[in-house]
mmCIF file of the C-alpha atoms, coordinates in Angstrom:
data_MODEL
# 
_entry.id   MODEL 
# 
loop_
_atom_site.group_PDB 
_atom_site.id 
_atom_site.type_symbol 
_atom_site.label_atom_id 
_atom_site.label_alt_id 
_atom_site.label_comp_id 
_atom_site.label_asym_id 
_atom_site.label_entity_id 
_atom_site.label_seq_id 
_atom_site.pdbx_PDB_ins_code 
_atom_site.Cartn_x 
_atom_site.Cartn_y 
_atom_site.Cartn_z 
_atom_site.occupancy 
_atom_site.B_iso_or_equiv 
_atom_site.pdbx_formal_charge 
_atom_site.auth_seq_id 
_atom_site.auth_comp_id 
_atom_site.auth_asym_id 
_atom_site.auth_atom_id 
_atom_site.pdbx_PDB_model_num 
ATOM 1   C CA . MET A 1 1   ? 21.471 104.537 74.148  1.00 0.00 ? 1   MET A CA 1 
ATOM 2   C CA . LYS A 1 2   ? 18.973 101.929 75.292  1.00 0.00 ? 2   LYS A CA 1 
ATOM 3   C CA . ASN A 1 3   ? 21.003 101.371 78.446  1.00 0.00 ? 3   ASN A CA 1 
ATOM 4   C CA . LEU A 1 4   ? 20.949 105.098 79.183  1.00 0.00 ? 4   LEU A CA 1 
ATOM 5   C CA . VAL A 1 5   ? 17.165 105.318 78.760  1.00 0.00 ? 5   VAL A CA 1 
ATOM 6   C CA . ALA A 1 6   ? 16.685 102.324 81.038  1.00 0.00 ? 6   ALA A CA 1 
ATOM 7   C CA . LEU A 1 7   ? 18.989 103.938 83.568  1.00 0.00 ? 7   LEU A CA 1 
ATOM 8   C CA . PHE A 1 8   ? 16.985 107.161 83.659  1.00 0.00 ? 8   PHE A CA 1 
ATOM 9   C CA . ALA A 1 9   ? 13.730 105.217 83.919  1.00 0.00 ? 9   ALA A CA 1 
ATOM 10  C CA . SER A 1 10  ? 15.081 103.317 86.931  1.00 0.00 ? 10  SER A CA 1 
ATOM 11  C CA . ALA A 1 11  ? 16.261 106.573 88.514  1.00 0.00 ? 11  ALA A CA 1 
ATOM 12  C CA . ILE A 1 12  ? 12.797 108.139 88.106  1.00 0.00 ? 12  ILE A CA 1 
ATOM 13  C CA . ILE A 1 13  ? 11.148 105.099 89.737  1.00 0.00 ? 13  ILE A CA 1 
ATOM 14  C CA . ILE A 1 14  ? 13.600 105.233 92.675  1.00 0.00 ? 14  ILE A CA 1 
ATOM 15  C CA . LEU A 1 15  ? 13.035 108.979 93.071  1.00 0.00 ? 15  LEU A CA 1 
ATOM 16  C CA . GLY A 1 16  ? 9.258  108.454 93.156  1.00 0.00 ? 16  GLY A CA 1 
ATOM 17  C CA . ILE A 1 17  ? 9.583  105.831 95.890  1.00 0.00 ? 17  ILE A CA 1 
ATOM 18  C CA . MET A 1 18  ? 11.886 108.012 98.003  1.00 0.00 ? 18  MET A CA 1 
ATOM 19  C CA . LEU A 1 19  ? 9.666  111.079 97.643  1.00 0.00 ? 19  LEU A CA 1 
ATOM 20  C CA . SER A 1 20  ? 6.636  109.007 98.667  1.00 0.00 ? 20  SER A CA 1 
ATOM 21  C CA . ILE A 1 21  ? 8.434  107.831 101.795 1.00 0.00 ? 21  ILE A CA 1 
ATOM 22  C CA . SER A 1 22  ? 9.541  111.369 102.626 1.00 0.00 ? 22  SER A CA 1 
ATOM 23  C CA . ALA A 1 23  ? 6.033  112.745 102.056 1.00 0.00 ? 23  ALA A CA 1 
ATOM 24  C CA . ALA A 1 24  ? 4.642  110.118 104.415 1.00 0.00 ? 24  ALA A CA 1 
ATOM 25  C CA . SER A 1 25  ? 7.180  111.196 107.033 1.00 0.00 ? 25  SER A CA 1 
ATOM 26  C CA . MET A 1 26  ? 6.057  114.820 106.695 1.00 0.00 ? 26  MET A CA 1 
ATOM 27  C CA . VAL A 1 27  ? 2.385  113.934 107.002 1.00 0.00 ? 27  VAL A CA 1 
ATOM 28  C CA . SER A 1 28  ? 2.983  111.868 110.142 1.00 0.00 ? 28  SER A CA 1 
ATOM 29  C CA . ALA A 1 29  ? 5.144  114.542 111.771 1.00 0.00 ? 29  ALA A CA 1 
ATOM 30  C CA . VAL A 1 30  ? 3.760  116.362 114.791 1.00 0.00 ? 30  VAL A CA 1 
ATOM 31  C CA . GLU A 1 31  ? 3.822  120.147 114.682 1.00 0.00 ? 31  GLU A CA 1 
ATOM 32  C CA . ILE A 1 32  ? 3.696  121.730 118.138 1.00 0.00 ? 32  ILE A CA 1 
ATOM 33  C CA . GLY A 1 33  ? 4.540  125.160 119.514 1.00 0.00 ? 33  GLY A CA 1 
ATOM 34  C CA . ILE A 1 34  ? 4.548  127.287 122.635 1.00 0.00 ? 34  ILE A CA 1 
ATOM 35  C CA . SER A 1 35  ? 4.063  131.007 123.258 1.00 0.00 ? 35  SER A CA 1 
ATOM 36  C CA . PRO A 1 36  ? 5.610  133.217 124.477 1.00 0.00 ? 36  PRO A CA 1 
ATOM 37  C CA . ALA A 1 37  ? 9.161  132.055 123.794 1.00 0.00 ? 37  ALA A CA 1 
ATOM 38  C CA . GLN A 1 38  ? 10.346 133.688 127.030 1.00 0.00 ? 38  GLN A CA 1 
ATOM 39  C CA . LEU A 1 39  ? 8.695  134.523 130.368 1.00 0.00 ? 39  LEU A CA 1 
ATOM 40  C CA . GLU A 1 40  ? 10.020 136.973 132.945 1.00 0.00 ? 40  GLU A CA 1 
ATOM 41  C CA . PHE A 1 41  ? 8.652  137.021 136.497 1.00 0.00 ? 41  PHE A CA 1 
ATOM 42  C CA . LYS A 1 42  ? 9.357  139.695 139.148 1.00 0.00 ? 42  LYS A CA 1 
ATOM 43  C CA . ALA A 1 43  ? 8.230  139.166 142.733 1.00 0.00 ? 43  ALA A CA 1 
ATOM 44  C CA . ASP A 1 44  ? 9.125  139.649 146.370 1.00 0.00 ? 44  ASP A CA 1 
ATOM 45  C CA . ALA A 1 45  ? 10.402 136.695 148.370 1.00 0.00 ? 45  ALA A CA 1 
ATOM 46  C CA . GLY A 1 46  ? 7.533  134.280 148.997 1.00 0.00 ? 46  GLY A CA 1 
ATOM 47  C CA . GLN A 1 47  ? 5.164  136.114 146.635 1.00 0.00 ? 47  GLN A CA 1 
ATOM 48  C CA . GLU A 1 48  ? 3.471  134.050 143.934 1.00 0.00 ? 48  GLU A CA 1 
ATOM 49  C CA . VAL A 1 49  ? 3.043  135.575 140.481 1.00 0.00 ? 49  VAL A CA 1 
ATOM 50  C CA . CYS A 1 50  ? 1.310  134.060 137.478 1.00 0.00 ? 50  CYS A CA 1 
ATOM 51  C CA . LYS A 1 51  ? 1.366  134.457 133.708 1.00 0.00 ? 51  LYS A CA 1 
ATOM 52  C CA . LYS A 1 52  ? -0.411 132.856 130.775 1.00 0.00 ? 52  LYS A CA 1 
ATOM 53  C CA . VAL A 1 53  ? 1.176  130.348 128.399 1.00 0.00 ? 53  VAL A CA 1 
ATOM 54  C CA . SER A 1 54  ? -0.262 128.946 125.180 1.00 0.00 ? 54  SER A CA 1 
ATOM 55  C CA . VAL A 1 55  ? 0.611  125.639 123.552 1.00 0.00 ? 55  VAL A CA 1 
ATOM 56  C CA . TYR A 1 56  ? -0.683 124.493 120.200 1.00 0.00 ? 56  TYR A CA 1 
ATOM 57  C CA . SER A 1 57  ? -0.543 121.365 118.103 1.00 0.00 ? 57  SER A CA 1 
ATOM 58  C CA . GLY A 1 58  ? -1.279 120.488 114.502 1.00 0.00 ? 58  GLY A CA 1 
ATOM 59  C CA . GLU A 1 59  ? -3.232 117.471 115.725 1.00 0.00 ? 59  GLU A CA 1 
ATOM 60  C CA . ASP A 1 60  ? -4.673 116.153 118.989 1.00 0.00 ? 60  ASP A CA 1 
ATOM 61  C CA . GLU A 1 61  ? -1.758 115.506 121.315 1.00 0.00 ? 61  GLU A CA 1 
ATOM 62  C CA . ASN A 1 62  ? -1.088 114.802 124.985 1.00 0.00 ? 62  ASN A CA 1 
ATOM 63  C CA . LEU A 1 63  ? 1.824  117.017 126.035 1.00 0.00 ? 63  LEU A CA 1 
ATOM 64  C CA . ILE A 1 64  ? 3.920  116.227 129.109 1.00 0.00 ? 64  ILE A CA 1 
ATOM 65  C CA . GLY A 1 65  ? 5.388  119.212 130.980 1.00 0.00 ? 65  GLY A CA 1 
ATOM 66  C CA . SER A 1 66  ? 8.711  119.408 132.815 1.00 0.00 ? 66  SER A CA 1 
ATOM 67  C CA . ASP A 1 67  ? 11.001 122.144 134.082 1.00 0.00 ? 67  ASP A CA 1 
ATOM 68  C CA . LYS A 1 68  ? 14.771 122.416 134.509 1.00 0.00 ? 68  LYS A CA 1 
ATOM 69  C CA . TRP A 1 69  ? 16.896 125.153 136.068 1.00 0.00 ? 69  TRP A CA 1 
ATOM 70  C CA . SER A 1 70  ? 20.408 126.483 135.624 1.00 0.00 ? 70  SER A CA 1 
ATOM 71  C CA . SER A 1 71  ? 23.117 127.230 138.172 1.00 0.00 ? 71  SER A CA 1 
ATOM 72  C CA . GLU A 1 72  ? 24.674 129.857 135.891 1.00 0.00 ? 72  GLU A CA 1 
ATOM 73  C CA . LYS A 1 73  ? 24.903 133.461 137.131 1.00 0.00 ? 73  LYS A CA 1 
ATOM 74  C CA . THR A 1 74  ? 23.909 134.830 133.723 1.00 0.00 ? 74  THR A CA 1 
ATOM 75  C CA . PHE A 1 75  ? 21.332 133.775 131.184 1.00 0.00 ? 75  PHE A CA 1 
ATOM 76  C CA . VAL A 1 76  ? 22.662 130.945 129.002 1.00 0.00 ? 76  VAL A CA 1 
ATOM 77  C CA . LYS A 1 77  ? 20.734 129.631 126.041 1.00 0.00 ? 77  LYS A CA 1 
ATOM 78  C CA . ASP A 1 78  ? 22.051 126.084 126.275 1.00 0.00 ? 78  ASP A CA 1 
ATOM 79  C CA . ILE A 1 79  ? 19.538 123.531 127.530 1.00 0.00 ? 79  ILE A CA 1 
ATOM 80  C CA . ARG A 1 80  ? 22.370 121.150 128.487 1.00 0.00 ? 80  ARG A CA 1 
ATOM 81  C CA . LYS A 1 81  ? 23.267 123.497 131.351 1.00 0.00 ? 81  LYS A CA 1 
ATOM 82  C CA . TYR A 1 82  ? 19.766 123.255 132.816 1.00 0.00 ? 82  TYR A CA 1 
ATOM 83  C CA . THR A 1 83  ? 20.117 120.304 135.159 1.00 0.00 ? 83  THR A CA 1 
ATOM 84  C CA . LEU A 1 84  ? 18.730 121.518 138.511 1.00 0.00 ? 84  LEU A CA 1 
ATOM 85  C CA . SER A 1 85  ? 15.274 121.138 140.026 1.00 0.00 ? 85  SER A CA 1 
ATOM 86  C CA . ALA A 1 86  ? 13.101 124.028 141.179 1.00 0.00 ? 86  ALA A CA 1 
ATOM 87  C CA . ASN A 1 87  ? 12.867 122.645 144.723 1.00 0.00 ? 87  ASN A CA 1 
ATOM 88  C CA . GLY A 1 88  ? 16.644 122.581 145.035 1.00 0.00 ? 88  GLY A CA 1 
ATOM 89  C CA . LEU A 1 89  ? 16.726 126.332 144.402 1.00 0.00 ? 89  LEU A CA 1 
ATOM 90  C CA . GLY A 1 90  ? 13.862 127.134 146.764 1.00 0.00 ? 90  GLY A CA 1 
ATOM 91  C CA . ILE A 1 91  ? 11.463 127.785 143.874 1.00 0.00 ? 91  ILE A CA 1 
ATOM 92  C CA . THR A 1 92  ? 7.847  126.691 143.697 1.00 0.00 ? 92  THR A CA 1 
ATOM 93  C CA . PHE A 1 93  ? 6.765  126.396 140.062 1.00 0.00 ? 93  PHE A CA 1 
ATOM 94  C CA . LYS A 1 94  ? 3.160  125.451 139.306 1.00 0.00 ? 94  LYS A CA 1 
ATOM 95  C CA . TYR A 1 95  ? 2.056  124.430 135.804 1.00 0.00 ? 95  TYR A CA 1 
ATOM 96  C CA . PRO A 1 96  ? -0.004 121.618 134.218 1.00 0.00 ? 96  PRO A CA 1 
ATOM 97  C CA . LYS A 1 97  ? 2.086  118.456 134.168 1.00 0.00 ? 97  LYS A CA 1 
ATOM 98  C CA . GLU A 1 98  ? -0.010 117.094 131.322 1.00 0.00 ? 98  GLU A CA 1 
ATOM 99  C CA . VAL A 1 99  ? -2.172 118.964 128.835 1.00 0.00 ? 99  VAL A CA 1 
ATOM 100 C CA . TYR A 1 100 ? -4.316 117.841 125.943 1.00 0.00 ? 100 TYR A CA 1 
ATOM 101 C CA . ALA A 1 101 ? -3.600 120.245 123.113 1.00 0.00 ? 101 ALA A CA 1 
ATOM 102 C CA . LYS A 1 102 ? -6.166 120.386 120.356 1.00 0.00 ? 102 LYS A CA 1 
ATOM 103 C CA . ARG A 1 103 ? -4.991 123.211 118.089 1.00 0.00 ? 103 ARG A CA 1 
ATOM 104 C CA . GLN A 1 104 ? -4.411 125.741 120.909 1.00 0.00 ? 104 GLN A CA 1 
ATOM 105 C CA . LEU A 1 105 ? -4.675 125.698 124.694 1.00 0.00 ? 105 LEU A CA 1 
ATOM 106 C CA . GLU A 1 106 ? -4.023 128.559 127.148 1.00 0.00 ? 106 GLU A CA 1 
ATOM 107 C CA . PHE A 1 107 ? -3.297 128.103 130.862 1.00 0.00 ? 107 PHE A CA 1 
ATOM 108 C CA . ASN A 1 108 ? -1.639 129.830 133.838 1.00 0.00 ? 108 ASN A CA 1 
ATOM 109 C CA . VAL A 1 109 ? 1.801  129.104 135.203 1.00 0.00 ? 109 VAL A CA 1 
ATOM 110 C CA . CYS A 1 110 ? 2.598  130.403 138.694 1.00 0.00 ? 110 CYS A CA 1 
ATOM 111 C CA . ILE A 1 111 ? 5.941  130.763 140.429 1.00 0.00 ? 111 ILE A CA 1 
ATOM 112 C CA . SER A 1 112 ? 7.455  131.968 143.706 1.00 0.00 ? 112 SER A CA 1 
ATOM 113 C CA . GLY A 1 113 ? 10.942 132.044 145.233 1.00 0.00 ? 113 GLY A CA 1 
ATOM 114 C CA . ASN A 1 114 ? 12.081 131.941 148.836 1.00 0.00 ? 114 ASN A CA 1 
ATOM 115 C CA . LYS A 1 115 ? 15.407 133.753 148.412 1.00 0.00 ? 115 LYS A CA 1 
ATOM 116 C CA . ALA A 1 116 ? 16.359 136.959 146.633 1.00 0.00 ? 116 ALA A CA 1 
ATOM 117 C CA . GLY A 1 117 ? 18.172 136.477 143.358 1.00 0.00 ? 117 GLY A CA 1 
ATOM 118 C CA . THR A 1 118 ? 17.791 135.949 139.642 1.00 0.00 ? 118 THR A CA 1 
ATOM 119 C CA . TYR A 1 119 ? 17.020 132.428 138.475 1.00 0.00 ? 119 TYR A CA 1 
ATOM 120 C CA . TYR A 1 120 ? 17.021 130.949 134.982 1.00 0.00 ? 120 TYR A CA 1 
ATOM 121 C CA . GLY A 1 121 ? 14.930 127.986 133.968 1.00 0.00 ? 121 GLY A CA 1 
ATOM 122 C CA . SER A 1 122 ? 13.031 126.339 131.144 1.00 0.00 ? 122 SER A CA 1 
ATOM 123 C CA . LEU A 1 123 ? 9.534  124.937 130.780 1.00 0.00 ? 123 LEU A CA 1 
ATOM 124 C CA . ILE A 1 124 ? 9.338  122.125 128.233 1.00 0.00 ? 124 ILE A CA 1 
ATOM 125 C CA . TYR A 1 125 ? 6.366  120.260 126.780 1.00 0.00 ? 125 TYR A CA 1 
ATOM 126 C CA . SER A 1 126 ? 7.006  117.066 124.849 1.00 0.00 ? 126 SER A CA 1 
ATOM 127 C CA . THR A 1 127 ? 4.986  114.385 123.055 1.00 0.00 ? 127 THR A CA 1 
ATOM 128 C CA . ASN A 1 128 ? 5.382  110.628 122.861 1.00 0.00 ? 128 ASN A CA 1 
ATOM 129 C CA . LYS A 1 129 ? 6.669  111.135 119.296 1.00 0.00 ? 129 LYS A CA 1 
ATOM 130 C CA . SER A 1 130 ? 9.944  112.714 120.439 1.00 0.00 ? 130 SER A CA 1 
ATOM 131 C CA . ALA A 1 131 ? 8.800  116.246 119.582 1.00 0.00 ? 131 ALA A CA 1 
ATOM 132 C CA . ALA A 1 132 ? 9.328  118.999 122.152 1.00 0.00 ? 132 ALA A CA 1 
ATOM 133 C CA . VAL A 1 133 ? 9.026  122.757 122.522 1.00 0.00 ? 133 VAL A CA 1 
ATOM 134 C CA . GLY A 1 134 ? 9.950  125.025 125.390 1.00 0.00 ? 134 GLY A CA 1 
ATOM 135 C CA . THR A 1 135 ? 10.066 128.533 126.765 1.00 0.00 ? 135 THR A CA 1 
ATOM 136 C CA . TRP A 1 136 ? 12.812 130.177 128.800 1.00 0.00 ? 136 TRP A CA 1 
ATOM 137 C CA . ILE A 1 137 ? 11.985 131.311 132.350 1.00 0.00 ? 137 ILE A CA 1 
ATOM 138 C CA . ILE A 1 138 ? 13.603 134.261 134.160 1.00 0.00 ? 138 ILE A CA 1 
ATOM 139 C CA . LEU A 1 139 ? 12.615 134.743 137.801 1.00 0.00 ? 139 LEU A CA 1 
ATOM 140 C CA . LYS A 1 140 ? 13.770 137.845 139.690 1.00 0.00 ? 140 LYS A CA 1 
ATOM 141 C CA . VAL A 1 141 ? 13.074 137.689 143.410 1.00 0.00 ? 141 VAL A CA 1 
ATOM 142 C CA . ASN A 1 142 ? 13.481 140.901 145.405 1.00 0.00 ? 142 ASN A CA 1 
ATOM 143 C CA . GLY A 1 143 ? 14.990 140.823 148.922 1.00 0.00 ? 143 GLY A CA 1 
ATOM 144 C CA . ASN A 1 144 ? 16.601 143.225 151.394 1.00 0.00 ? 144 ASN A CA 1 
ATOM 145 C CA . ALA A 1 145 ? 19.530 145.441 150.426 1.00 0.00 ? 145 ALA A CA 1 
ATOM 146 C CA . ALA A 1 146 ? 22.167 143.158 151.978 1.00 0.00 ? 146 ALA A CA 1 
ATOM 147 C CA . GLU A 1 147 ? 20.931 140.126 150.038 1.00 0.00 ? 147 GLU A CA 1 
ATOM 148 C CA . GLU A 1 148 ? 20.787 142.077 146.776 1.00 0.00 ? 148 GLU A CA 1 
ATOM 149 C CA . ASN A 1 149 ? 24.365 143.361 147.203 1.00 0.00 ? 149 ASN A CA 1 
ATOM 150 C CA . GLU A 1 150 ? 25.580 139.829 147.914 1.00 0.00 ? 150 GLU A CA 1 
ATOM 151 C CA . ILE A 1 151 ? 23.921 138.513 144.766 1.00 0.00 ? 151 ILE A CA 1 
ATOM 152 C CA . GLY A 1 152 ? 25.374 141.391 142.765 1.00 0.00 ? 152 GLY A CA 1 
ATOM 153 C CA . ASN A 1 153 ? 28.885 140.449 143.931 1.00 0.00 ? 153 ASN A CA 1 
ATOM 154 C CA . GLU A 1 154 ? 28.370 136.782 143.025 1.00 0.00 ? 154 GLU A CA 1 
ATOM 155 C CA . SER A 1 155 ? 27.365 137.677 139.479 1.00 0.00 ? 155 SER A CA 1 
ATOM 156 C CA . SER A 1 156 ? 30.682 139.579 139.031 1.00 0.00 ? 156 SER A CA 1 
ATOM 157 C CA . GLY A 1 157 ? 29.045 142.705 137.675 1.00 0.00 ? 157 GLY A CA 1 
ATOM 158 C CA . SER A 1 158 ? 27.271 140.885 134.803 1.00 0.00 ? 158 SER A CA 1 
ATOM 159 C CA . ASP A 1 159 ? 24.205 142.672 133.528 1.00 0.00 ? 159 ASP A CA 1 
ATOM 160 C CA . GLY A 1 160 ? 21.452 140.050 133.483 1.00 0.00 ? 160 GLY A CA 1 
ATOM 161 C CA . GLU A 1 161 ? 18.997 142.471 131.903 1.00 0.00 ? 161 GLU A CA 1 
ATOM 162 C CA . SER A 1 162 ? 21.249 143.228 128.928 1.00 0.00 ? 162 SER A CA 1 
ATOM 163 C CA . VAL A 1 163 ? 21.899 139.515 128.393 1.00 0.00 ? 163 VAL A CA 1 
ATOM 164 C CA . LEU A 1 164 ? 18.181 138.834 128.574 1.00 0.00 ? 164 LEU A CA 1 
ATOM 165 C CA . ASN A 1 165 ? 17.436 141.390 125.860 1.00 0.00 ? 165 ASN A CA 1 
ATOM 166 C CA . LYS A 1 166 ? 19.803 139.603 123.491 1.00 0.00 ? 166 LYS A CA 1 
ATOM 167 C CA . ILE A 1 167 ? 18.450 136.109 124.064 1.00 0.00 ? 167 ILE A CA 1 
ATOM 168 C CA . THR A 1 168 ? 15.097 135.112 122.616 1.00 0.00 ? 168 THR A CA 1 
ATOM 169 C CA . GLY A 1 169 ? 13.516 132.016 121.138 1.00 0.00 ? 169 GLY A CA 1 
ATOM 170 C CA . ALA A 1 170 ? 12.191 128.651 122.190 1.00 0.00 ? 170 ALA A CA 1 
ATOM 171 C CA . VAL A 1 171 ? 14.232 125.939 123.891 1.00 0.00 ? 171 VAL A CA 1 
ATOM 172 C CA . SER A 1 172 ? 13.658 123.668 120.897 1.00 0.00 ? 172 SER A CA 1 
ATOM 173 C CA . GLY A 1 173 ? 14.451 125.921 117.956 1.00 0.00 ? 173 GLY A CA 1 
ATOM 174 C CA . MET A 1 174 ? 13.840 123.443 115.107 1.00 0.00 ? 174 MET A CA 1 
ATOM 175 C CA . SER A 1 175 ? 10.200 122.806 114.318 1.00 0.00 ? 175 SER A CA 1 
ATOM 176 C CA . THR A 1 176 ? 8.950  119.296 113.592 1.00 0.00 ? 176 THR A CA 1 
ATOM 177 C CA . THR A 1 177 ? 8.103  120.370 110.047 1.00 0.00 ? 177 THR A CA 1 
ATOM 178 C CA . GLN A 1 178 ? 11.768 121.185 109.469 1.00 0.00 ? 178 GLN A CA 1 
ATOM 179 C CA . LEU A 1 179 ? 12.730 117.855 110.995 1.00 0.00 ? 179 LEU A CA 1 
ATOM 180 C CA . ALA A 1 180 ? 10.338 116.108 108.627 1.00 0.00 ? 180 ALA A CA 1 
ATOM 181 C CA . MET A 1 181 ? 12.174 117.655 105.672 1.00 0.00 ? 181 MET A CA 1 
ATOM 182 C CA . ILE A 1 182 ? 15.416 115.896 106.620 1.00 0.00 ? 182 ILE A CA 1 
ATOM 183 C CA . PRO A 1 183 ? 14.445 112.459 105.182 1.00 0.00 ? 183 PRO A CA 1 
ATOM 184 C CA . MET A 1 184 ? 13.413 114.042 101.874 1.00 0.00 ? 184 MET A CA 1 
ATOM 185 C CA . LEU A 1 185 ? 16.631 116.043 101.532 1.00 0.00 ? 185 LEU A CA 1 
ATOM 186 C CA . THR A 1 186 ? 18.720 113.040 102.523 1.00 0.00 ? 186 THR A CA 1 
ATOM 187 C CA . SER A 1 187 ? 16.986 110.681 100.096 1.00 0.00 ? 187 SER A CA 1 
ATOM 188 C CA . THR A 1 188 ? 17.296 113.211 97.259  1.00 0.00 ? 188 THR A CA 1 
ATOM 189 C CA . LEU A 1 189 ? 21.010 113.636 97.931  1.00 0.00 ? 189 LEU A CA 1 
ATOM 190 C CA . VAL A 1 190 ? 21.524 109.869 98.008  1.00 0.00 ? 190 VAL A CA 1 
ATOM 191 C CA . LEU A 1 191 ? 19.617 109.489 94.742  1.00 0.00 ? 191 LEU A CA 1 
ATOM 192 C CA . VAL A 1 192 ? 21.743 112.156 93.042  1.00 0.00 ? 192 VAL A CA 1 
ATOM 193 C CA . ILE A 1 193 ? 24.938 110.408 94.171  1.00 0.00 ? 193 ILE A CA 1 
ATOM 194 C CA . VAL A 1 194 ? 23.656 107.017 93.002  1.00 0.00 ? 194 VAL A CA 1 
ATOM 195 C CA . LEU A 1 195 ? 22.541 108.475 89.673  1.00 0.00 ? 195 LEU A CA 1 
ATOM 196 C CA . ILE A 1 196 ? 25.948 110.092 89.073  1.00 0.00 ? 196 ILE A CA 1 
ATOM 197 C CA . TYR A 1 197 ? 27.650 106.810 89.924  1.00 0.00 ? 197 TYR A CA 1 
ATOM 198 C CA . MET A 1 198 ? 25.383 104.843 87.576  1.00 0.00 ? 198 MET A CA 1 
ATOM 199 C CA . LEU A 1 199 ? 25.963 107.357 84.777  1.00 0.00 ? 199 LEU A CA 1 
ATOM 200 C CA . SER A 1 200 ? 29.696 107.026 85.292  1.00 0.00 ? 200 SER A CA 1 
ATOM 201 C CA . LEU A 1 201 ? 29.482 103.234 85.058  1.00 0.00 ? 201 LEU A CA 1 
ATOM 202 C CA . ASN A 1 202 ? 27.300 103.514 81.984  1.00 0.00 ? 202 ASN A CA 1 
ATOM 203 C CA . MET A 1 203 ? 29.833 105.813 80.266  1.00 0.00 ? 203 MET A CA 1 
ATOM 204 C CA . LYS A 1 204 ? 32.672 103.398 81.061  1.00 0.00 ? 204 LYS A CA 1 
ATOM 205 C CA . LEU A 1 205 ? 30.612 100.477 79.772  1.00 0.00 ? 205 LEU A CA 1 
ATOM 206 C CA . ASN A 1 206 ? 29.809 102.305 76.544  1.00 0.00 ? 206 ASN A CA 1 
ATOM 207 C CA . ALA A 1 207 ? 33.482 103.181 76.117  1.00 0.00 ? 207 ALA A CA 1 
ATOM 208 C CA . LYS A 1 208 ? 34.428 99.495  76.436  1.00 0.00 ? 208 LYS A CA 1 
ATOM 209 C CA . ILE A 1 209 ? 31.739 98.493  73.954  1.00 0.00 ? 209 ILE A CA 1 
ATOM 210 C CA . GLU A 1 210 ? 32.967 101.101 71.458  1.00 0.00 ? 210 GLU A CA 1 
ATOM 211 C CA . LYS A 1 211 ? 36.549 99.818  71.795  1.00 0.00 ? 211 LYS A CA 1 
ATOM 212 C CA . LYS A 1 212 ? 35.411 96.235  71.196  1.00 0.00 ? 212 LYS A CA 1 
ATOM 213 C CA . GLU A 1 213 ? 33.392 97.304  68.175  1.00 0.00 ? 213 GLU A CA 1 
ATOM 214 C CA . GLU A 1 214 ? 36.374 99.270  66.868  1.00 0.00 ? 214 GLU A CA 1 
ATOM 215 C CA . LYS A 1 215 ? 38.647 96.228  67.234  1.00 0.00 ? 215 LYS A CA 1 
ATOM 216 C CA . ALA A 1 216 ? 36.060 94.004  65.573  1.00 0.00 ? 216 ALA A CA 1 
ATOM 217 C CA . ASN A 1 217 ? 35.756 96.446  62.676  1.00 0.00 ? 217 ASN A CA 1 
ATOM 218 C CA . LYS A 1 218 ? 39.542 96.527  62.245  1.00 0.00 ? 218 LYS A CA 1 
ATOM 219 C CA . LYS A 1 219 ? 39.670 92.710  62.173  1.00 0.00 ? 219 LYS A CA 1 
ATOM 220 C CA . ASN A 1 220 ? 36.885 92.591  59.590  1.00 0.00 ? 220 ASN A CA 1 
ATOM 221 C CA . ILE A 1 221 ? 38.715 95.135  57.438  1.00 0.00 ? 221 ILE A CA 1 
ATOM 222 C CA . LYS A 1 222 ? 41.915 93.073  57.611  1.00 0.00 ? 222 LYS A CA 1 
ATOM 223 C CA . LYS A 1 223 ? 40.024 89.908  56.605  1.00 0.00 ? 223 LYS A CA 1 
ATOM 224 C CA . LEU A 1 224 ? 38.445 91.710  53.673  1.00 0.00 ? 224 LEU A CA 1 
ATOM 225 C CA . LYS A 1 225 ? 41.869 92.942  52.516  1.00 0.00 ? 225 LYS A CA 1 
ATOM 226 C CA . ARG A 1 226 ? 43.296 89.399  52.703  1.00 0.00 ? 226 ARG A CA 1 
ATOM 227 C CA . ASN A 1 227 ? 40.386 87.968  50.755  1.00 0.00 ? 227 ASN A CA 1 
ATOM 228 C CA . ILE A 1 228 ? 40.874 90.588  48.075  1.00 0.00 ? 228 ILE A CA 1 
# 
């Protein structure tokens, strides 16, 4: 019984240490966001259009901006497929390359395309603490009828608008608060496993002790019978 009490006391101490570490991880985590989650631009070839974007942070942070573009003919919500540069597609994309976000900051992003077509990209802002958020970019550049028909044939009849309506959300879907919960959940799971293992060992140890005591009692009874 004493061993079991000591075991639980040790488990409580370990749990307290792990929860303290996890809580520290949550406090130090950076919480950042971007709005809107998706931007759609429509313009004629060579025309520049602008829209507002807001970024926010739970604490003072320098955010570094970057953009990547996809070669897919339809909208794909997979950031791994966004490997092209804007210049390579004939797109001029203007946005702050570095912003200092204190709670919330709003700014303009401007874009223009040289050739008719529909282009898919992403605008991502990241911190030096490996946290990042992003918004999807859809650029529709109008051209002459011949160019539009050619682009329609290349996309094999896919309806970009219908795909767009089904896809929403930020490039980085998991918030940093959720990421900060991972150490706590992991440490709790590890503690439960260790506690179960220790309880199992304790039960086996108690069983061995009981067997030894039972044998000792039998020997003592035999000795008493002989003496009698």
